N, C-alpha and C positions, 0 to 999 in steps of 0.2 A: 357362674351363677350361683348364688347362695342357696343354700337349703330351704331357708324360709321362702324364697322368691320362687323355688320350684314348687312347694308346696301351696302356693297361692295359684298357681296356674290352673286353668280349667282340667277337669278329668278327661276330658276326649283330647286335649292338647298332650297332656303326659302319656295317655294311652298310645298316641300317634309317635312321639318320641321313642317309646318301648318297643312297639312293634313295626316301627318304619324300619330298622334294620332287618327284622325278621322277615318283612315282605320281600325285600331285595335278596336276601339270601335264598328264601323260597322260590322267587323266579330265578336266580342265577342257577341253583342247585338242579331244578327241574330241567331247564334248558341245556345244561350241561349234559344232563343224563339222556336228553333225547338226541344230542350229538354224539355221545359216548357210545348209544346203543349200537349203531352201525359198525364204528370204529372197532369196538370190541371185538365183534365177531369177524370182522375183516382181518385185524391184526393177530388174532388167535390163528387163523387159517394161513396167514403168511408166515407164521411162526412154526407151522408144521404140526399143530395141536387141534384137538377138536374145539370147534366155537364155544362151546360151553365153558372151555377154561378162561377165554377172553372175558365172558360176562362174569365168572366167579373173581376173576383178579380185579375187574373194576368195581365190583361191589366191596371185596374185603380190603384189598389195598386201599381204595379210595376212602373209605372209613377210617382204617386206620392212621393213615398218612394225615388225613384231614385233623385227626385229633392231637396226634403228637408231632407233627411235622412243624417247621419254623415259618411256614407261610400261611396267612390267614385265608388266602384264596385258591390256593394250587388245587388242582385236580390231578389225580393220579389215576394211572391204568396201563393197560397195554399201548404200546407205541410202536411206530414204524422202526426207529433206530434200534429197539430192544429186539423187534421181529428179526431184523437184519442178522443179528448175533445168535438169537435163539435157534433160528431155523437149521444153522449147521451143527449147533449142539444137540438139537433133537434128533437130527438125523445121524448123527456119529454116536450118541450115548444112549438115546431113548428117553422118554418123558419122566420115568422115575429118577433117573439120575439128575435131569434138570431139576426137579423139586430138591435135591439134595444142593446141588449147586446154587439155587436159588438162596436156600438157607444160609449157606456159607458166605454167599454174596452179601446177605442181610447182617451177618455178623460183622463182616468186613467194613461196611458203611457205619454201623454203630460205632466200631473202633474208630474211624475217621473222624466221627462227628465228636466223640469223647477227646480225641486227641486236638480238637479244635483244628481241623485241617480244612474246613470248610471254605476259607477264603483263597485258597489255592486256585481254584477255578477262575478267578479274575486275572490270573496271570497267565491263562491260554490265550495265544494271540488270536486275533480276528481272522487271519487267513486260514489258521488251523481249523478253528470252528467251521467256517464257511466250507473248506474242503471236505470234511467228513459228513457236514450236513448234505451237500451236494451228492457226494458218494452214496450215501443211504439212500437218497431219492432214485438214484440210477438202479440201485440194487432192488428196491422196492417196484420200481416199474418193471424191469426186466422178470422180476421172479413173478409177476401175475400173468405173464404170455400164457402159461400153461392152463391156468383158468380162463382166462380172456378167449383162447381158441377152443375151450370146451375139451380139452385134451385130458387123460386120466394118466399121466406119465408118475412113476416114482419119484419122490424129492430127492435131490441131490444134495451133499452135505456143502457144497460152494455154488453158489447162484451160476458162474460161468458155464459149468458141465450142464446145468439143468436150462439155462439159455440155449446152448447148443442144441440140447435134446428138443426143445420146444421147436426151434426154427427148423430143424431137420423133419419134423413129423407134422408140418404144417399143411400137408396134402390131407391128412386126417381131420382136419378141423372141423368143428359143430358149428355150422352157420347160424344155428339158432342161438347158441352161447354168444357168439360173436355180435349179433344183433342186440341181446339183450344187455351186454356190456356197452355198446355204443349208445343204447337209449339212456343209460344209468349216468355215462359220461355227458351226454348232451343235457340231461336234466341237471346235473351238478353245476354245469356252467350256465345256463340259461335261467334257471329257477331264481337265483337271486334277484334278477330283474323283476319278477313278479312278486315275490315275497321274501322278506329277509329275516322273518321271526322263525319259520320252519325251515330247519338245514335242508339244502338240496340234497345231500347224500342219504337222508332218511326219506324223502319223496322219491327219488330214483330207486331205492331199495323196494320200496312198497310198489311201484309202478311196475318194476321187473317182474317182482315176484307174482302180482296179479296177472299180467300177460301170460307167464309161464304156465300158469293154474287154469287160465281161462282156455288156453290154446294146447295145453296138455302137451307142451314141448319137452322133448327128450333132452333134457340138460342135466349135468351134476349138480345137486344140492348139498346144502350144508348138513341134513341129516337132522334126527330127533335131538332135542334138548330136553333135558328131564324138566318138568315141572315142579321144581322145589329148589330150596335154598341150599347154597353150599354148606355142607357139614363137616366137622373134623374128621380126618381121617389120619392113619398111620403112613409113615414112609419107610418103605422097605430098604434094608442094608444101610440106615441111618448110623449104625454104630461100627460099621465096617472101615477100619482107618486105611485099608487098600484103596477102597471106593473114594474115601475123602482125598487121598493125596493124588488120584488120577483126576479128580475134578478141581483141584485147586487151580489151574490155570483158566478153566471156564469161569469159575467164581470170581476169579479176579478181573477177569473180563467184564463180565455181568456188573460187578461192583462198581468198576470205573466208569463204564456207560451210564448206569444208573445215577451215579453221583454227578457226573458232567451235565447230563441232560436235565436232571431235575433242578439244579442249581441254576442253569441258564433260563430254564422256564420261570424258577422263581424271580429271577433279575427282570426278564421281561414284564412280568406280574408287577414287580414293584413300579416300573417306568407306567403303568396303566392306573394306578391308583395313587391316592394322595393319603392313604392309611400309614400304619407304621410298616416300616421295611422289614423283610424276612431276616430271620436268624439263620445263617447258612449251616452252622454246626447243628442247631437243633433239627433242621430240614434233614441233614444227611441221617440223623438218629432216627426220625419219623418214617424216612424211606426205608431205612434198614430193618426198623420192626416190621413194616409191610412186608418188605421181602422175606423176612424170616416166618411170617405166620401165613401167607397166602398159599405156600406149598400145601401145607397141612387140609387146605379147603379146596384143593385139585386145581389151583392157579398157576400161573407163571410170573417170573420177574416183572415188576413194573417200575415205571419212573413217573415223575411230573410230566403232564402232557401239555404242551405250550398252547395248541389249538384250544383244547378244552378249557384251559386257565383262562385263556382270553375271552372266551365266551361266557365263562362265569362271571368275569369282572364286567364286562359290557352290558350283562343283563341284571346286574345290581348286586351280584355277590359281594359280600364285605367281610364276613367272619368264617371260622371254621365251620359253622353249622351249614353252609352251602354245598361243602365238600361232602359232609355227612348225610345231607339231603339228596344228594347226587347218587351216592352209594344206595340209600334206601329205595329212591324211585328206582332204579335198576333193578333191585330185588323184587319190588313189587310188578316190574315188567314182566321178569322172569316167572314168576308165579302165576300171573294171568294170560299172558301170550306165548308163552314158549311153545305150544304146539304149532302155532303159525309159522314158526321160524323154521321148521323143518322143510318148508318149501321153497326157502330163499335160494335162488340159483348162486353157484359158487362166481359166475361169470359178473353177476352184479356186485359182489364183492370186489373183484377184479377191477371193475370200472371206478369203484370208490376209491380204491388204492392207488389207481393210475392219477386220477384228478389229485389226491393228497400228495403224492410223489412229484408231480409237475409243480405244484404250490410250495412244496418244500425247496425245491432249487432256489437259491438266494440269486436271482438274476441282477438285482440291484447290486449286490457284493461284487459279483463277476465284474460289472461295469466299473465299478468305484476302484477295484485293485488293478484293472487293467489302465485306468486314468491314472493311478497313484504312482506305484514303482513296480518296475518289472520283477523285482526280487520277491516282493509280498505274493504277486500273481503266481510265480513260480512255486512258492511255497504251497498256496492254495491247490494248484494243479497237481504237485507232488502229492498232496493228503488226499485229494480226490483218487488219483491213480492207485495209490496204496490201498485205499478203502475198497476200491472195487476188484482189484486183482488179488489182494490178500485178505486182510481183515480191519476191523475198525481200530481195535487196540495199537495194532501196529501201526496204522495210519496216524494215529494221535502221538505216538512216540517219535514216528519219523518227522512229523510235522513239527514238533517241539524242538526237535535236534536240529532242523533246518533253520527255524525261527530264531532258535538260540544262537546259532553260529552267523545268522545275518546280524543279530543284535550286538553281537560281540565285534563283528566288523564294522558295524556303524559307530559303536561307542569308541572304538580303536581310532577310527578317523577323526571323531570329535575331540578325543582325549588327548590328542598329541598333535600340537599346532607349531608351526616354526614362526617365531616372531620376527616381522621385519624389522631394520634398523631404525625406522621412524618411529616405531613404538619403543624401541629399547631406551632411546635419549629423548629428553623433553624436546618440545618444537624448537627450532631455531639452532640446535646444535649442529654444527657443520661436518663433525667427524663421522667416520664410517668404521663399522667393525673390523673390516677386511674379511678375507676368505679364511683365516685361520680360526674364527670364533663363529660358533653357532648356538644359537639360544631358542629352546623349545620349552613351550607351557603346556604343563601336563594337568588336565582337567578331570576330576571325579576318580573314583576308585577302581574303575575300569581300565587301569594302567597296563596289565599285562598283555591286553589285547593287541597292544601297540609295539610290543617289544621285538616282534620280527621286522618291523619296518626300519629298525636301525642296521640290520644287515645290508640292506639296499642303499641306506642313506650312506653308509660308509664307502661303497662302491662307488657311488654317484658323486661324493665330494671327498676324494681322498685327501685333499689338500687341508680339510679342517683338523686343528691341533688341540682344540679346545670346545667341548660340547658341555653347554650348560642347560641342566634340567631345572625348570622352575616348577616347584612341587607345593607352593602355596596353596593351591586348591586341590590337593589330594589329602581328604580328611582321615584316611585308613588304607591300609594295604595288606593283601592275603598273602598266603604262602607263595601262590603262583606269581603274584606281582614281583615277591621279593626274589624269587630264584630269576625272573626276568630281569630284574636289575642287576643282579649279580653276573648273569649273562652279557648283559649290556656292558658292564666295567670291564670284563675279561675280554670281549670283543674290541673294544676301544684300546684297551691296554695293549692287545697284539698289534693294532695299527698306530700305535705311538701317540694315541688321542688321549687327552687328559679329561677325566669325567669330573663336573663339577655340580653339586646339588645347592639349590638355594630354596628358602622358605620353608624348611622342613616343620611339619606339623608336629606338635607334642607326641602323639600316638604312632605316627611313622618313626620319629626319631627314636623313641623307646623300642620299638620292633627292630630296628636297625641296630641299636645297641646291644640287645638281648642276642641277637644271632651273630654279633661279630661282624656283621657287613660294614657297618659304619667305620669300624676301625681298619678294615681291609681298604675302604675308599680312602679313608684318612680324615680327620677333622679339618684338617688345613684346607681340604676341598669342599668345605661346607660353609655356605654364607648366610647370612640373614635376609640379603636383597641380592637381586641381581646386578645393581648398580656396583655394590662391594666386589661382587666376582668380578666383574669387567674390569674394575679399578686395580684389583690384585694382579690382574693378568697383564694390562696395560696401563702403568701408571701415568703416561702421558695424556690418556684420554681424560682423567680426573682434572689433570692441569689444565685443560683446553677448553673446559665446557664453562662458558660465561652464563648460561642460564642455571647450570646446576650449582655454581659457586654461590650463587646469592639465596639457595634453598637450604631450610633446615634438613637435617637428616631425616626426620620423620616424615616432612613434607615429600621429600624425593622417594620414599620407600612407598608412599600412598600414590604417588604419581606413575611409578614404574612397576611397582608390584601390586 
């Protein structure tokens, strides 16, 4: 629309265009803040820190990431996945060192963004993400049994000892706490049938708090939250190099998890909106800045939150302003309602987190992978178990290695295909290759994965004296493939089998020439087409092909190669 046309529009229509987006951002930001309030408190408790740290994180990280991040609608704050990692770090190192690790993680994330590595998250296989997401859900659920039962047990560095501790002290459970948690769980499940505007987690939290206060129930509560905004503070031991060296592994874990979850959340947001897609590198920089700044305000490392981001988009949020409004709204809530938070039972937060964890489990993914391939399902189960038994970063590493090995295996099966005689010669040709000649087609650059199969081939078919590898569809070859080809040549040589290459592409041929392997194999064993190679081995074949005799050389090459 031209500028002159816009000026001719009625004033009210122009104001509607101007503030239409603002109205959506306001609705989205406020709704996300209402959803974030109980979750920020719950995830802080799950992380082993004071509830106020969760609120400060949601406020500061939410605003910083919204302004500097790469997604227009991303909502950032404490999350369940980060809580799983943080609870162990807090138990082992203490909160002050968590702040240092958070700053270090932020620096690492910024470096990843500057290095333009944001796109790498797209290469994480689906079974791996499903596995560690399900593992996180199990850890969150089991980690809340202490608060669910109303027990006051010390936190463990790993959730398994904590789980065992909770289960062995069930006889000391607080029935009032259990009842409140059940009320919250039931409210979370049933409330959406009554109203979808107000989140069930908030309704359950208010209801449980009201019941505990009205009946003066003796249950653990979250304690006092200061009625003030987060203010800048210093971080002890920030300049101590020995402390920094001690925390490098936790910082890497926080940076890796924060990057993966934030980028996955941004991808989900992209699928829910028709606006411009996120910039993954800028998103890493924005999340890194948030994690660098939030420890100086008493917060904990944060990530993009999928659930809150989805709420923001569905409620009308369209620009970065929605994320800023979410943070400002939480700040106003802290200033006005903080005294009431002291009465919130920990069992109520446990009920909220248990529902969140059950909803985190990707039931559809489990069914899909079970129906798809057993290997992908095994990768998911492996990642799931390592997440539960060890830690999340190791689970991602193990999952990626397993998925990579499966990928190489699959590509090996696809890249090496034995060509039947009916495809070697044109239709109507009566001759057979015989048992002394075998022709294999190699597709794609993942040639090295198929190298070991020739050892079995030589044992199964010892009568083969000529092995023809058709490499027309191999555009390039790495060093591993080069070494594999050399091993194949020497294995064949020991078995008195001649290796013949056809259809070498320029890049592959130059590599073989530079390394001397082409000279080792011999130029006399390299041909332009498979037909030429076969005719050089058995000249009588070329003389006896009635169909091939009528074809031009170029046409024959196209037909066969």
